[in-house]
matplotlib code that plots the C-alpha trace (Angstrom):
import matplotlib.pyplot as plt

x = [-17.9, -15.8, -16.2, -12.2, -13.1, -16.4, -14.2, -11.2, -13.6, -15.2, -11.7, -10.9, -14.4, -13.6, -9.9, -11.1, -14.2, -11.5, -8.8, -11.6, -12.7, -9.4, -8.1, -11.5, -11.0, -7.6, -8.6, -11.5, -8.7, -6.2, -8.4, -10.3, -6.8, -5.7, -8.4, -7.8, -4.3, -4.7, -7.2, -4.6, -2.2, -4.6, -4.8, -1.2, -1.3, -3.4, -1.6, 2.0, -0.2, -0.8, 2.2, 3.6, 0.7, 2.7, 6.2, 4.9, 2.9, 6.5, 8.9, 6.0, 5.7, 9.5, 9.6, 6.0, 8.7, 11.2, 10.0, 8.8, 11.1, 12.4, 11.2, 13.1, 15.3, 15.8, 12.0, 12.2, 15.6, 13.5, 11.7, 14.0, 15.8, 12.4, 11.9, 15.7, 15.2, 11.8, 12.9, 15.7, 13.5, 12.3, 9.5, 7.5, 4.2, 2.6, 3.6, 2.4, 5.7, 5.9, 9.2, 7.1, 10.6, 10.9, 7.2, 8.6, 11.3, 9.0, 6.4, 8.7, 9.8, 6.6, 5.7, 9.6, 8.2, 4.7, 6.3, 8.5, 5.6, 3.1, 6.3, 6.4, 2.3, 2.2, 5.1, 2.8, 0.7, 4.1, 5.0, 1.7, 3.3, 5.0, 2.6, 2.4, 1.5, -2.1, -0.9, 1.3, -2.3, -4.2, -0.9, -2.4, -5.8, -4.5, -1.8, -4.8, -6.8, -3.5, -3.5, -6.9, -6.8, -3.5, -5.3, -8.2, -6.2, -4.4, -7.1, -8.6, -5.0, -5.1, -8.8, -7.5, -4.3, -7.0, -9.0, -6.3, -4.3, -8.1, -8.0, -4.3, -4.5, -8.4, -8.8, -9.3, -7.3, -4.4, -3.6, -3.7, -2.7, 1.3, 1.0, 0.6, 3.1, 0.6, 1.8, 0.4, 1.3, 2.2, -0.2, 0.6, 1.1, -2.3, -2.4, -0.4, 1.8, 4.9, 5.7, 4.8, 3.3, 1.6, -1.6, -5.0, -8.4]
y = [32.5, 29.6, 26.0, 25.8, 28.7, 26.8, 24.0, 25.7, 27.5, 24.0, 22.4, 24.5, 24.3, 20.5, 21.0, 23.4, 21.0, 17.9, 20.2, 21.4, 18.0, 17.0, 19.7, 18.8, 15.1, 15.6, 18.3, 15.5, 12.8, 14.5, 15.3, 11.7, 10.5, 13.0, 11.9, 8.0, 8.4, 10.8, 8.6, 5.9, 8.3, 8.5, 4.7, 4.0, 6.7, 4.8, 1.6, 3.7, 4.0, 0.9, -0.8, 2.1, 0.7, -3.0, -1.3, 0.2, -2.4, -4.8, -2.8, -2.8, -6.2, -7.3, -5.3, -7.2, -10.8, -9.5, -8.9, -13.0, -15.0, -17.8, -16.0, -17.2, -15.1, -15.5, -15.0, -11.2, -10.8, -11.7, -8.8, -6.4, -7.5, -7.7, -3.6, -3.0, -4.5, -2.7, 0.7, 0.2, 0.2, 4.3, 4.7, 8.6, 7.8, 10.0, 9.4, 6.0, 3.9, 3.7, 0.8, -2.6, -3.8, -1.6, -2.1, -5.8, -5.2, -3.1, -6.0, -8.6, -6.7, -6.6, -9.7, -10.9, -8.4, -9.7, -13.2, -12.7, -11.0, -14.1, -16.1, -14.6, -14.5, -18.7, -18.4, -19.0, -21.6, -23.6, -23.6, -23.4, -24.3, -20.7, -17.5, -15.1, -11.8, -9.6, -7.6, -10.3, -12.6, -9.1, -9.5, -12.0, -10.3, -7.0, -9.0, -10.2, -7.0, -5.0, -8.0, -7.6, -3.5, -3.9, -7.0, -3.7, -0.7, -3.4, -4.9, -1.3, 0.2, -2.7, -1.8, 1.7, 1.0, -1.6, 1.2, 3.5, 1.2, 0.2, 3.9, 4.4, 0.7, 2.0, 3.9, 7.2, 7.2, 5.8, 8.1, 11.8, 8.7, 8.6, 12.2, 13.9, 10.8, 8.8, 5.1, 2.6, 1.8, -1.5, -3.0, -5.5, -9.8, -11.2, -14.1, -17.0, -14.5, -13.7, -9.9, -7.3, -6.5, -4.0, -4.5, -4.1, -6.7]
z = [-51.5, -53.6, -53.1, -52.3, -49.4, -48.2, -47.6, -45.4, -43.0, -43.3, -41.8, -39.8, -38.1, -37.4, -36.5, -33.9, -32.5, -32.6, -30.3, -28.0, -28.0, -27.1, -24.6, -22.9, -23.0, -21.9, -18.7, -17.6, -17.8, -16.0, -13.5, -13.1, -12.6, -10.2, -8.1, -8.4, -7.7, -4.6, -2.9, -3.2, -1.4, 1.2, 1.7, 1.7, 4.2, 6.6, 5.6, 7.7, 10.1, 10.6, 10.7, 12.5, 15.4, 14.5, 15.5, 18.7, 19.4, 19.2, 21.4, 23.5, 23.3, 24.1, 26.8, 28.7, 27.6, 29.1, 32.3, 32.8, 33.9, 32.1, 28.6, 25.6, 24.8, 21.3, 20.8, 22.0, 20.2, 17.3, 17.2, 18.0, 14.7, 13.0, 13.9, 12.8, 9.1, 8.7, 9.9, 7.1, 4.6, 3.4, 2.3, 2.2, 4.6, 2.4, -1.2, -3.3, -3.5, -7.4, -8.1, -7.2, -6.0, -2.5, -2.2, -1.8, 0.6, 2.2, 3.0, 3.1, 5.6, 7.8, 7.2, 8.7, 11.9, 12.0, 12.0, 15.1, 17.3, 16.2, 17.6, 21.0, 21.4, 20.2, 23.5, 26.2, 24.5, 24.1, 28.0, 29.4, 33.3, 33.2, 35.5, 32.6, 33.3, 32.4, 30.3, 28.2, 27.5, 26.5, 23.6, 21.7, 21.5, 20.4, 18.1, 16.2, 16.1, 14.4, 11.8, 11.2, 10.9, 8.1, 6.0, 5.7, 4.6, 2.5, 0.7, 0.3, -0.8, -2.7, -4.6, -4.6, -7.0, -9.3, -10.3, -10.9, -12.9, -14.8, -15.9, -16.8, -18.9, -20.5, -23.2, -24.5, -21.0, -21.6, -24.2, -21.9, -19.3, -21.1, -21.5, -18.8, -17.1, -15.4, -14.7, -13.1, -9.7, -7.6, -5.5, -2.5, -3.0, -2.7, 0.4, -1.9, -4.0, -3.2, -4.7, -5.0, -8.8, -10.9, -12.8, -13.2, -13.3]

ax = plt.figure().add_subplot(projection="3d")
ax.plot(x, y, z, "-o")
ax.set_aspect("equal")
plt.show()
């Protein structure tokens, strides 16, 4: 065997080893990114469920408040208006939003609804002379529980998304992410922030 042939064999073996490493790395990266993306979808589904519960609560609260004499009708109307805005934001409950702008609009609509609900619940403290029903008195605790649950699932969603975004941007997964079409995803804004963003740690 000549030196030239030996070198060719060594080169072919090296290339085969490199190809195996790249293919194996690609499979592992794809599985890892897919798993992280599926976790985000799970957390997003939980968010949709909690916001649906908030919407249902809003309808019940408006109906309960309407039965109270002298209750401010504009506050009740505010719930309906906020619900209408929220329903106009169409996002797939089973697929994580990839558009930061759409997630921001969704977040703003839900914040508007929460504000309208708190406005109605707070009415009882501004008018202590009005006799309230037991259902309405329980509304404050129910709303606080809902808001707590929403805060928890939003934090879980952000955590899962940041873990995924880290993997998308971290070498060598970043190479395979670009090749397989895995892109960074938006998160909900942190308290004090004004818009959804695409970020990593």
